[in-house]
C-alpha positions in Angstrom: 18.6 14.0 -38.1 15.9 13.4 -35.5 14.3 10.7 -37.6 17.7 8.9 -38.1 18.3 9.1 -34.4 14.8 7.8 -33.5 15.3 5.0 -35.9 18.7 4.0 -34.4 17.3 4.1 -30.9 14.4 1.9 -32.0 16.8 -0.6 -33.7 19.1 -0.6 -30.6 16.0 -1.2 -28.3 14.9 -4.2 -30.6 18.4 -5.7 -30.5 18.4 -5.4 -26.6 15.0 -7.0 -26.4 16.2 -9.8 -28.7 19.3 -10.3 -26.7 17.3 -10.7 -23.5 15.3 -13.6 -25.1 16.1 -16.6 -22.9 17.7 -19.5 -24.8 15.5 -22.5 -25.1 17.3 -25.4 -23.0 18.7 -28.4 -24.7 16.7 -31.7 -23.9 19.2 -34.5 -23.6 18.6 -38.2 -22.8 20.5 -41.3 -22.0 18.6 -44.7 -22.4 20.3 -47.9 -21.0 18.6 -51.1 -22.0 20.0 -54.6 -21.0 17.9 -57.7 -21.8 20.1 -60.1 -23.6 22.3 -61.1 -20.7 25.0 -63.8 -21.3 23.9 -67.3 -20.2 27.1 -67.5 -17.9 25.8 -64.6 -15.9 22.9 -66.5 -14.5 20.5 -63.8 -15.5 17.2 -64.4 -17.4 16.6 -62.6 -20.7 14.4 -59.6 -20.5 12.4 -57.5 -22.9 14.3 -54.4 -22.2 14.9 -53.5 -25.8 11.1 -53.0 -26.3 11.3 -50.2 -23.7 13.6 -48.1 -25.9 10.9 -47.0 -28.5 8.4 -46.4 -25.7 10.7 -44.1 -23.9 12.3 -42.5 -27.0 8.8 -41.9 -28.4 7.5 -40.2 -25.3 10.7 -37.9 -25.2 10.4 -36.9 -28.8 6.9 -35.8 -28.2 8.6 -33.5 -25.6 10.9 -32.0 -28.0 13.9 -34.3 -27.5 15.7 -34.6 -30.9 17.1 -37.9 -32.1 20.7 -36.6 -32.0 20.3 -35.7 -28.3 19.0 -39.2 -27.3 21.8 -41.7 -26.7 21.0 -45.4 -26.5 23.3 -48.1 -25.2 22.1 -51.8 -25.2 23.3 -55.2 -24.0 27.0 -55.8 -24.7 27.6 -52.0 -24.8 26.2 -51.6 -21.3 28.9 -53.4 -19.3 29.9 -51.7 -16.0 32.7 -49.8 -17.9 30.3 -48.9 -20.7 27.6 -47.7 -18.4 30.0 -45.6 -16.5 31.6 -44.1 -19.6 28.2 -43.4 -21.1 27.1 -41.5 -18.0 30.3 -39.5 -17.8 30.0 -38.6 -21.5 26.5 -37.6 -20.8 27.6 -35.4 -17.9 30.1 -33.6 -20.2 27.4 -33.1 -22.7 25.1 -31.3 -20.2 25.0 -27.5 -19.9 23.5 -25.2 -17.5 19.7 -25.1 -17.7 19.3 -28.2 -19.7 16.6 -30.7 -19.3 18.1 -34.3 -18.8 16.5 -37.7 -18.7 18.3 -41.0 -17.8 16.3 -44.3 -18.2 17.5 -47.7 -17.2 15.8 -51.1 -18.2 17.4 -54.3 -16.8 17.9 -56.3 -13.8 18.3 -55.0 -10.3 19.8 -56.7 -7.2 20.9 -56.2 -3.7 24.6 -56.6 -2.9 26.7 -56.6 0.3 27.2 -53.0 1.4 30.8 -51.9 1.0 31.1 -48.9 3.1 28.7 -49.3 6.0 26.1 -46.7 5.1 23.1 -49.1 4.8 21.2 -50.0 7.9 20.5 -53.6 6.6 24.1 -54.1 5.2 22.8 -54.1 1.6 23.3 -51.7 -1.3 20.7 -51.6 -4.0 22.4 -52.0 -7.4 21.7 -52.0 -11.2 23.0 -55.0 -13.0 25.3 -54.3 -16.0 25.8 -56.8 -18.8 28.9 -58.3 -17.2 27.6 -58.5 -13.6 27.0 -62.2 -12.4 24.0 -63.1 -10.3 26.0 -65.1 -7.9 29.6 -64.7 -6.5 31.7 -67.6 -7.8 34.6 -66.7 -5.4 36.4 -64.4 -7.6 34.8 -61.4 -5.9 33.9 -59.9 -9.2 32.3 -56.4 -8.4 30.6 -55.1 -11.6 27.3 -54.1 -10.0 26.4 -50.5 -10.4 25.7 -49.6 -6.7 23.3 -46.9 -5.4 26.3 -45.0 -4.0 28.0 -44.8 -7.4 24.7 -43.8 -9.1 24.3 -41.1 -6.5 27.8 -39.7 -7.1 27.4 -39.7 -10.9 24.0 -38.0 -10.7 25.2 -35.4 -8.3 28.0 -34.5 -11.0 25.2 -34.3 -13.6 23.0 -32.1 -11.5 26.0 -29.8 -10.8 26.6 -29.6 -14.6 22.9 -28.7 -15.2 22.7 -26.2 -12.3 19.7 -24.9 -10.4 18.0 -23.8 -13.6 18.4 -27.3 -15.1 16.1 -30.3 -14.6 16.9 -34.1 -14.2 14.5 -37.1 -14.4 15.7 -40.6 -13.7 13.6 -43.7 -14.5 14.7 -47.1 -13.1 12.7 -49.9 -14.6 14.3 -52.7 -12.5 13.7 -54.3 -9.2 15.7 -53.0 -6.1 16.1 -56.1 -4.1 13.7 -58.8 -4.6 11.5 -61.1 -2.5 9.7 -63.0 -5.3 6.2 -61.7 -6.2 3.5 -63.6 -8.0 2.8 -62.9 -11.6 3.3 -64.3 -15.2 5.7 -61.7 -16.5 9.5 -61.9 -16.3 11.0 -60.6 -13.2 13.6 -57.9 -13.6 15.6 -59.0 -10.5 16.0 -61.8 -8.0 15.6 -62.6 -4.4 19.3 -63.7 -4.3 21.8 -61.3 -2.7 25.2 -61.0 -4.3 27.4 -61.9 -1.4 31.1 -61.1 -1.0 33.3 -64.1 0.1 34.0 -62.5 3.6 30.3 -62.1 4.1 29.0 -65.6 3.1 28.1 -66.6 6.6 26.8 -63.2 7.7 23.1 -63.1 8.5 21.2 -60.6 6.4 18.2 -58.7 7.8 16.5 -56.8 5.0 15.2 -53.4 5.9 11.7 -53.4 4.4 11.0 -49.9 5.8 13.4 -48.3 3.2 11.1 -46.4 0.8 13.3 -45.7 -2.1 16.5 -46.3 -4.0 18.2 -43.5 -2.2 19.9 -41.8 -5.0 18.7 -38.2 -4.6 21.2 -36.2 -2.6 20.6 -32.7 -1.1 23.0 -29.9 -1.9 23.4 -26.3 -3.2 23.7 -25.3 -6.8 22.2 -28.6 -8.0 19.4 -29.1 -10.5 16.1 -30.3 -9.2 15.8 -34.1 -9.6 13.2 -36.7 -9.5 13.5 -40.5 -9.8 10.7 -43.0 -10.7 11.4 -46.5 -9.5 9.4 -49.6 -10.6 8.8 -51.1 -7.2 9.4 -51.1 -3.4 12.8 -52.4 -2.2 11.2 -55.6 -1.0 9.6 -56.4 -4.3 10.5 -57.6 -7.6 9.6 -55.6 -10.9 7.4 -57.7 -13.2 7.2 -57.1 -16.9 3.8 -56.5 -18.6 2.7 -58.5 -21.7 0.9 -56.6 -24.4 -2.1 -58.1 -26.3 0.2 -59.2 -29.1 2.5 -61.0 -26.8 5.2 -58.5 -26.6 6.9 -58.0 -23.2 7.6 -54.5 -22.0 8.7 -52.9 -18.8 5.6 -51.9 -16.7 7.2 -48.6 -15.5 8.3 -47.7 -19.0 4.8 -48.3 -20.5 3.2 -46.4 -17.5 5.6 -43.5 -18.1 4.9 -43.5 -21.8 1.1 -43.5 -21.3 1.3 -40.9 -18.5 3.3 -38.5 -20.7 0.5 -38.5 -23.2 -1.6 -36.7 -20.7 1.1 -34.3 -19.4 1.4 -30.6 -20.0 3.4 -27.6 -18.9 1.4 -27.5 -15.5 1.8 -31.1 -14.6 4.0 -31.8 -11.6 6.1 -34.8 -11.1 3.8 -36.0 -8.3 0.8 -35.6 -10.7 2.6 -37.6 -13.4 3.5 -40.3 -10.8 -0.2 -40.5 -9.8 -1.1 -41.3 -13.4 1.7 -43.8 -13.7 0.5 -45.5 -10.4 -2.9 -46.0 -11.8 -1.6 -47.5 -15.1 0.6 -49.9 -13.2 -2.2 -50.9 -10.9 -3.9 -52.4 -13.9 -0.8 -54.0 -15.3 1.0 -55.5 -12.3 -1.4 -55.4 -9.2 0.4 -55.5 -5.9 3.6 -53.9 -7.3 4.3 -50.6 -5.5 6.2 -48.0 -7.6 8.2 -45.4 -5.8 9.2 -41.9 -6.3 11.9 -39.7 -4.6 13.1 -36.0 -5.1 11.4 -32.7 -5.9 8.1 -34.1 -6.7 6.1 -31.0 -6.4 8.2 -29.3 -9.0 6.6 -28.8 -12.4 7.6 -31.3 -15.0 10.8 -30.4 -16.8 10.8 -26.9 -15.1 7.5 -26.0 -16.7 8.8 -26.5 -20.1 6.9 -29.7 -20.9 5.1 -29.6 -24.3 1.4 -30.6 -24.4 0.6 -33.3 -26.7 -1.6 -32.2 -29.7 -5.3 -33.2 -29.0 -6.6 -35.7 -31.5 -9.5 -38.0 -31.9 -9.7 -41.5 -33.5 -12.0 -41.9 -36.5 -14.7 -44.5 -35.8 -15.9 -45.2 -39.3 -15.8 -43.8 -42.9 -19.2 -43.8 -44.7 -19.7 -44.6 -48.4 -20.3 -41.1 -49.1 -16.9 -40.1 -47.6 -18.1 -38.8 -44.2 -15.8 -39.5 -41.2 -17.6 -40.3 -38.0 -15.6 -39.3 -34.8 -16.6 -39.8 -31.2 -16.5 -36.3 -30.1 -18.8 -33.3 -29.3 -19.9 -31.4 -26.2 -19.9 -34.4 -24.0 -16.2 -34.9 -24.9 -15.3 -31.2 -24.4 -15.2 -30.4 -28.1 -17.2 -27.4 -29.2 -17.6 -25.6 -32.6 -14.4 -23.8 -33.6 
């Protein structure tokens, strides 16, 4: 009888231990890429579609599954399409999840509509159906920073304090033109409202970020990486084969190859800045939020260490540049 009792107690103890094992958080992502803007919009074509595999690939190495990575592109990413996609993404989020939102496309400043900007201008993302200039019809399809902040606060509430949110904006915020050969993801033109056409604009170049990270209780920690300062345009980078890509997207992809569970958002950003300094000199990427938090709440996955084969000898021996000088030892 004692043996049976001991066995039952042992089994019950194991079951309790199993029940206390914390559930692995879901890893969900929303990627928005707009490059094939309609000619009538006044916007140049971009290489945003090439950013999608860069970001998706980096996230898959971090345990994000294909079915949890949502991508909307071009005609899908109208103002309504973007808003619907974000709201659907919020409904998908659960407490403790790790979430990423990435945007590639144009960015522009627009007349502030609620008086909360010192310079009278909102920063905005440019959906597929947002024109570059107001033709007098007062079309308001820009995705303002105020709306972005509201939606992200809803998402952070859904994720809860144990969750984690990363936002990557590969667009320019405002746009005094910068020198460079790559395509500009924005313009120096301000989208003006008819009533404000004659109003003088004084850009606030002291503003240091996009301003989408709000403080509040019961919210998931959040970090936003932004491609450039508010008084700059974001320039695309051209790879050796002639392919254009977003400079921030490529820098993020490369930085993630070096990340592990101990990497902070600040540490990752430092790597990204070095990458961008070689691609788009003079462009100043920005970061805001809980930068000293560990990446993905300490749940980042280290990328497997591998070495490239330098050559293959006739007798089948593979030569690899490795050894003690490269930190590789026997075993």
